[in-house]
C-alpha positions as CSV (number, residue, x, y, z in Angstrom):
1,M,0.0,0.0,0.0
2,D,1.2,3.4,-0.8
3,D,1.3,6.3,1.6
4,A,-1.9,7.9,0.3
5,S,-4.0,4.8,0.8
6,I,-2.7,4.4,4.4
7,K,-3.6,8.0,5.1
8,M,-7.0,7.5,3.6
9,E,-7.7,4.4,5.8
10,Q,-6.6,6.3,8.9
11,L,-8.9,9.2,7.9
12,Q,-11.8,6.9,7.4
13,K,-11.2,5.3,10.9
14,W,-11.1,8.7,12.5
15,R,-14.2,10.1,10.7
16,T,-16.5,7.1,11.3
17,R,-18.8,7.2,14.2
18,R,-17.9,5.0,17.1
19,K,-20.4,2.4,18.1
20,K,-22.0,3.3,21.4
21,D,-21.4,1.0,24.3
22,L,-24.8,-0.4,24.9
23,S,-23.8,-2.7,27.7
24,I,-25.1,-1.8,31.1
25,D,-22.1,-3.1,33.0
26,S,-20.5,0.3,33.6
27,L,-23.9,1.8,34.6
28,M,-24.6,-1.0,37.0
29,H,-21.2,-0.7,38.5
30,S,-21.6,3.0,39.2
31,F,-25.2,2.4,40.5
32,C,-24.0,-0.3,42.9
33,G,-21.3,2.0,44.1
34,S,-23.8,4.8,44.9
35,L,-26.1,2.3,46.7
36,K,-23.2,1.0,48.9
37,K,-22.4,4.6,49.8
38,T,-26.1,5.4,50.6
39,N,-26.6,2.2,52.5
40,K,-23.5,2.9,54.6
41,Q,-24.7,6.4,55.4
42,L,-28.2,5.1,56.3
43,L,-26.7,2.3,58.5
44,Q,-24.5,4.9,60.3
45,I,-27.5,7.2,60.8
46,Q,-29.7,4.3,62.1
47,E,-27.0,3.3,64.6
48,A,-26.5,6.8,65.8
49,W,-30.3,7.3,66.0
50,E,-30.6,4.3,68.3
51,E,-27.9,5.8,70.6
52,C,-29.0,9.5,70.6
53,V,-32.8,9.3,70.6
54,P,-34.6,8.2,73.9
55,K,-36.0,4.7,73.9
56,R,-39.6,6.0,74.3
57,L,-39.4,7.7,70.9
58,H,-38.0,4.8,68.9
59,D,-41.4,3.4,68.0
60,V,-43.1,6.7,67.2
61,A,-40.3,8.6,65.5
62,I,-38.8,6.7,62.6
63,P,-36.2,8.0,60.1
64,I,-37.6,7.2,56.7
65,S,-35.4,8.9,54.1
66,L,-32.1,10.7,53.5
67,R,-32.0,13.0,50.4
68,S,-29.5,15.7,49.8
69,G,-28.4,15.7,53.4
70,I,-31.9,16.1,54.8
71,L,-33.0,13.3,57.1
72,E,-36.8,13.0,57.1
73,V,-38.3,11.6,60.3
74,S,-41.9,10.3,60.4
75,V,-43.8,10.8,63.7
76,D,-47.2,9.7,64.8
77,G,-48.6,13.0,66.0
78,S,-48.1,16.5,67.2
79,P,-46.8,15.7,70.7
80,T,-44.1,13.5,69.2
81,A,-43.2,16.1,66.7
82,F,-42.9,18.7,69.5
83,Q,-40.6,16.3,71.4
84,M,-38.5,15.7,68.3
85,N,-38.2,19.4,67.6
86,R,-37.0,19.9,71.2
87,L,-34.4,17.2,70.7
88,I,-33.2,18.7,67.4
89,R,-32.9,22.2,69.0
90,S,-31.0,20.7,72.0
91,G,-28.3,19.2,69.7
92,L,-29.5,16.0,68.1
93,L,-28.4,17.1,64.6
94,R,-24.9,17.9,65.9
95,K,-24.7,14.5,67.6
96,L,-25.8,12.7,64.4
97,Q,-23.4,14.7,62.3
98,Q,-20.5,13.7,64.6
99,S,-21.5,10.0,64.4
100,C,-22.0,9.8,60.7
101,S,-19.5,10.2,57.8
102,G,-22.1,11.5,55.3
103,S,-23.2,15.1,54.9
104,L,-26.2,15.5,57.2
105,K,-27.5,19.1,57.0
106,Q,-31.0,19.1,58.4
107,I,-33.6,17.0,60.2
108,R,-37.1,17.4,59.0
109,V,-40.0,16.1,61.1
110,R,-43.2,15.0,59.2
111,I,-46.4,14.0,60.9
112,E,-48.0,10.8,59.4
113,R,-51.7,10.4,59.8
């Protein structure tokens, strides 16, 4: 082959569209990594919750989600919400932040009916 045909083949290789990787292996790998991280944070928060929150509130105040650093706690009524808000103001958030490696910014109390 002469020099012109070699250059033409190289140009064709460079100019052709690459086939997309349609396998989901890389996507699943990144997804599993994020799940492990989230589960680790939730486990740490759950363990710290058991230590920091009084036993009488364990059945009526339950952490249900963690999104963007906001821990959402479901409570059974207004009296429990009041008690949880008093705990939060007295330093519950700070204690949970010290116990967990994730970024916990806020605790939000929601009354479930």
